[in-house]
N, C-alpha and C positions, 0 to 999 in steps of 0.2 A: 351752207355749201361753200367750199373753198373758192375764193374768187380767182379769176385768171391772173390778176395783178399779184396775188399772194403766191401763186404757183411760179410766176416769173421771178419773183424775189427769191424763192427757194431754189430755183434753178441756177441762181448766180453763185451757188457754192462752187468753189474752184475745182480743178482737175483732180482725178484720183487714180490710184494704181490698183488693178484687179487681176486675179489669176484664175485659171481653170482648175477646179479641184482635181487632185491627182489620186490615182489608186495607191493604197497603202503599200509602200515599199521601203524596206530597211535601208536600201542604198540610195534613196532619193537625195539629190538628183544624180543620175549616173550617165547623163549625156547633156549636151548644150540645151539651153532653154530659149525658145523663140519668143520674142517680145514685139508685139504690134503697137506702134505709135500711130494713132489715127490722124495725124497732121503732118504737114510738110517738114522736111529737114530744115534745121536752122531756127525754128520757132521756139517759144518758151517750153512747150511740152517736150520737144525733141532734145533741146539742150539740157534741161534738168533731168530728163530720162537717162541720157547718156552718162551724166555725172553720177547719178544715183545707182544706175545699173552696173557701172564698172565696180563700184564698191560692193554691191550685192554679189557680183560674180567672184570677187576676191574672197569674200567670206563664205560663199557656198561651194567654192572649188569647181565651178563649172562656168563655161562661157555663156553670156547672155547675148543672143544674136538679135539685133534690132532691125525691124522692117518698117519703113514709113509707108502707110496706106491711107492717103488723104482722100477726102471727098465726102459730100453730104453732111458737113458739119461734124465729121468724125464717125458717122454711122457706117461708112464703108469698112473701116478698120474694125469697129466693134462687131460687125456681122461676121467677119473672118474668124474672130476669136469665138464667138457664140457657136459657130459651126464646127470648130475644131474638136478633136478628141479630148474629152475632159480628163486628162491624165496628169495635169500639173506642168506640162511642158510647153504650153502656149499661154502667154500672159497678154493682158491689155494694159498698157500704160495710159489709162484713160483720162477723162476730164469731165467738167460739168456739161459740155455739149452733148456727147453721145450718151452719157449716163443719167443726166437729170433734165436737161433742157429739151433734147429732141423728143423724148417720150411725151412731153407736154405740148410742144409746138407743132409736131408733125402728125398728120392724120394716121400714117402707117409707117412703122419702122420694122425691119426684118429680124428683130430679136426682142426678147422680153428681159428687161434688166433684172427683175427679181428672180426669174426662172433660170436664166442662162449664165449668170455671173455670180461668182463667190468673191466678195471683197477680201483683200489681204491687209491693206493699210492705206491711210491717207498720208500725204507727204507734207503739205503746208498750204499757205495762202499767199498769193501774189496780188498786190493792190492794182486796181485798174487806174489808168491815166488817160487824159485826153491830150494829144499832141497835134500840132498843126504844121502845114507846109510853111516855109519862110515867105511864101507869096501871099499868105493870108494876113490881113491887117488886124490881127488880134494878138495881144501879148499876155492876156490872162483870160480866165474862164468867163468873167463878167463881160468882157468885150466880145468874146466869141458868142455868148448867148445873145447879145445885142445884134451881132451880125446875122445870126440865124433868124432873128425876129424881123430884121430889115429885108432879108432876102429869102422868104419862105420857099422851101423846096428846091433851092438852087445849090446849096452847099453840099458837097459830096463828103461822106464820112465812111472810112474803111473800117472793117473789123476782121478778125481772123476767120470768120465764117458764119454762115447762117446758123442761128441757134447757139453761137458761142457766148461765153460770158460777156465779151465786149459788145456783141450785138444786143444782148438783153439789157446791159447797162445803158446803152445808147437809147433803146426804145423807152426805158423808164424815164430817162432825162427828158426826152422829147415829149412824152406824155405829161410829165409833171409840169412842164412849162408851156404846154400847148404850142410846141414848135414843130416845124417840118424840115426834113433834110433828105437827101438821097443816100440810102444805105448801099455801100459797095462791099459785098462779102468776098473774101479771098480764101485761098486754101492754106491757112495758117498765117501767123504773124510775120514771118520772114518774107512771104510773097508780096506783101504790100509795101515794103521798104523802098524799092526803086521808084514806085509811083508817088509815094509821099515826098521823097526827096525832090523829084522833078516837078512836083505840083500838079501831077495828073489827077490826084485826089487832094482835097483841101485839108482833111484832118483824119484822125484815127482814134478809135477807142481800143486800147490794147493794154496788156499787162506791163508793169514797170520794167522788167528785165529787157524786153524787146525795145522799149522806147528810150531807155537811159543812154545807150551809146550815141544815138542820133542827137539827143539833147545835149550831151557833153561836147559833141563835135559841132554844135550849132547848125545842124542840118535840118532838124525838125524839133522845135522847142516844145517841151511839155508845159501846158498852161493850166492843168488842173489834175488833182489826184483825189481819188474817192476813198479817203481814209478819214477817221474821226479827227485826227490832228495833223498839222503840216509835217512833211517828211524832212528829216535832217539832211537827206540827200538832195533835196530840191528846195533850196533856200529861196524864198520869195514866191514860190508857186502856191496858188490858192488851193484849198480843199474845195470840193463841190459844195460843201456846206457854206463856206464863205462866199460862194458865188450865187447864193440864193436857193440852194437845195438842202435845207436843214436836215441833218441826220442821215444824209445819203452816203452810203458806203457800198463798195462793190469790189470783188476780187475773184481770182481764179486760183484754185489749188492745183499744183502740179499733179499729174495723173495719179490715180490710185491703182493699185495692182489688183486685177481680177482674173479669174480663170473660168473657162467654160464649165458649166455645172449641170449635173443631173439632178432631178428633183430630190433624190435620196441624199445628195451631198448637203442639202440645206439642214438636214438633221444632224450632221456631223458636228462634233464639238470644235471650238476654236483650236484646241490642242492638237487636232488631227491635221491642221495646216502645217506647212513647213515652217518650223520655228525660226530658222535662219532667215527665210524670206520675209516673214512678218517683222522681225527685228530690224533687218537691214533696210526696210522701206521707210523707217523713221528718220527724219532729217538729222536728228541728234547724232546718229551714228556716223554721218558723213559731213557734218557742218564745216570742218576745216577744208574739205575738198571743194565744197560749194564756194567758200570764200576765195580759194585760190583760182578757180577756173571760171567763175561767172562774173559778168560785169556789174551785177547788182548784188545786194546782200542776200544771205541765205533766206529761203522762204520761212515765214513764221510757222513754227511747228503746229501740227494738227494732231490732237490726241488719237492714238490708234489703240484698238483692243489688244490686250495682252496675248 
């Protein structure tokens, strides 16, 4: 039987973009498309969604109207899409939380991922980092682990939400090293920034794009990155492996596009999906735009079905 630890590791797969299957129409799309982002404005999912969806709108010839519907680790927004008419005009710019983690971690969620959503494409993967308030006396991951061990249950660590990739990465680290800390979930990565800068929370597990501006401005240093090799963007910053967690990697992929789906839609061939939508959800189509408009590098591509 699959262990809970294995399920948690699988749930660390990054965000994804999903769309509701549409009725076959020669003129699709003939009106604006509504896109639900299940996290607060200003976070990784929202920022990357706005960049990517602008490009998709240009290529599809229709506006993509974004609505931020945060709450319950992304489940609030996902439920809105699941209940929408499955005509291809309501999309979920989702993520690992509502689409992979919440079904594992929550006893009940108001939707069924397999039944209610039809995936359109993955966008990429963003590496997870640990950053700390300037008030915390730790300047690398090794020192931070020692601090957690010296003050069990006292250190507060923020994440973008209950069941988010950051939350799962945090729990895996704490379990692996037999550590205790206070988890403080927020409604998205942007919501925690003021508290991290002020020292209201001691640290955060969050994706690199949210953390990098604060690191560069010396407002909240990044002390560890969950990648196999050190990042050229973070000279001198330890990997989690170097800090005593061999082989540990974690990341979050920017939302995948999904649509509300009738059971019959599952039998439809991939060719029945909007070709322009599937093509434009690939980061390769808009990498120059990512480079110009985001503080961090483009997300590492994730293979999408043709």
